[in-house]
C-alpha positions, 0 to 999 in steps of 0.5 A: 480451537480457541475462542478467538479462532472460532469467532474468526471462523464464524465471521469469515464464513458469514462474510463469504455467505453474504458475498454469495447471497447478497453482495460481492463486497462482503467477500472483498472486505473479507479478503482485505481482513484476512490480509491483515489478520492472517490466521497462520501468523497468530496464536489463535489460528494455530488450530484452525484448518489451513484453508488458504484463507486469502485465496479462498476469499478471492475465489468466493469474491470472483464467483459472486461477481460473475454470479450476482453482478454479471453486468458492467456498464463502465469501462472494462478493467483491462482497458484502463491505463493502469491495467494496461501497464500492469499487464505489460509489466506482468507479461515482460516479467513472465518473459524474463523467466527465460534468462532469470538468474534465480528462476525459482524465485522469479517464477513464484513472483510472476505468479504473485503479479498475476494474482495482483491482476485479479485483485485489481480486477475485483477492486475496480469492478466492485468499488465503483463509487466514491462512497464505496472507495471511502468504505474500502479505505476505511477497511484498510485503516482498520487493518492498520489499526489491528497492526497497531494493536498488535504492536502495542501488545507485543514484546519489542526488543529493538525494531518491531518485526513479525506482527504483520502477515506475509509481505508486511512482516519486516520492520521496513515494510510494516512501517510503510504499510502503517504510513499509508494507513496514517495518511488514509486515516488523516484524510478520512478524518477530515470528512467523517463525524461522530463515531467514525471520526473517533475511530479514525483518530484512535486508529491513527494514534495506534498506527503511528506507534507502529511506525515508531516501533518499526524504526524505519527511516524510509517509512518516516520520510515517506509519511512526511512526503505523503502529508505533503502530497495530501496538502497538494490534493487537500479537499477544497471544502476542508482547506482550513480543517486540514491545517488543524489536523496536520498540527494534531498529527504532529502532536500525536507523533511527538507523543508516541515517539521515543528518544531512540526513534528520534536518534535513529531518524537523525541518522538520515542527515548522515545519509544525505550528506554521504558522510560515511564517518557518521553513517551506521553500516545499514545506511552505508551498505545501501549506498554501496549497493546502489553503486553496485546495482548501476554496474549490474544494470549496465551488464544486464540491460534486459534485467537479471530476473527477480532477486538478480540483485542478490545473486550478483551482489556477491560479485560486487560487494565486500563481505562486510556489507552482506546480510547476516547470512553472509551470502548476499545483499538484497536491494534497498531501492525499488527503482534500482531493483526494477532496473537491475531485475526487469531491465530498461523495459521494466523501468519504462513501464514503472515510470509510465505508471507513476506518470499515470498516477499523477495525471489521473489523480489531477484529473479526478481532483479537478473533476470532483471540484467542478462537480463539488463532489467532496467524497471524491476529493477526499478519496483521491487525496487519500489515494494519492497520499498513500501512493506517494508513501509507497513511492518515497519509501521505495527509495529506501527499501524494495517494495516492488511487490507490496500489495497496498499499491495495487489496491490504490491503483484500482481505486484511482482507476475506478474514480477516474472512470466515474468522477465527472463522467458516469456519476448521476446528476443527483450527486452534482452541486446543483442537486445537493447543497455543499454544506450538507455534503460536507456533513454527510458520512 
């Protein structure tokens, strides 16, 4: 066993022990850490036992919640709007197994969606204040920081792949995950001071480098959209500071971006104009696949099941647009994926979830400003910005199964049930001067 592997084992066991003996949050943070570290994907994890690290961390966290934190005075997790929509979507997904064109993949994904409900439950149950939400967001940023370190030390030929764990190992998903980290880090940097601020800035720089190395056009456009979303939800206490940090972010990406990156980003103009003479094959195939998916959706109004787009692509696409294997073409648009594979009911539930995100984020922002709760304003700006990244990046790749959006849904639902409702009066504007709250970390 390597020294690094031994240190991971000690840290993991310590987190699980603290979760059971002191606070379940240690187990939750351990779960997020394992998501990014993922020992089976690292050289130092080769000689570690295969303990299903994420599953073990989740199991320990659930046990510690039930043992050490049995009471819950808040609205139950399953009665939140986001949970109701996710439960309905998961139930419909399981029902779709009956007619799925690829039943094996459909079954595995149905299990994954069910696991995501448990992740939502853990986060909603444990992250029950804006301060805890900021700590969770910081852990997410540190995970992206680690990915940035791996990218910086990796030997890259072409686009960066393989440095993330399962679900975030391809360049497009890796770029999207990193973009959520940049947005979260940028908002947290508005509020933090001293070493936390320095940590955020270094993490942002390395995470931006991941986006450049991944070369994902969708992730870059999503990052821009996420920045615009943060501008809309920027904390009132840091209005002027926002523009200073936005300018700093532009300088940072200019410093880390290569000529190859900008050349790839320039191809977005060809896609927007639909001028196929200027498109690369990857961009052109996305448009061709989108046209085919509309025909698939008309044929299967209740969905063709998970990976149905791939199964049907052979009937609708020319072989030149197929993947390297030559047998199928995967979807590159999350909304068309849901339309084809989960049908009209799936699309309606997806749009209902988007509507809830906008409504809940607006409500939390307004309630936080009424109470002058700066931390809540910071968290909702970061969450809304990160979810905007996922939504916009989903126009260019299939992120229907990405886990980071589940984290953000749970954080937003938690804020919605707390801010302006159950927070103690001691956190209100009458109790604490605004200046002192802005300086508090």
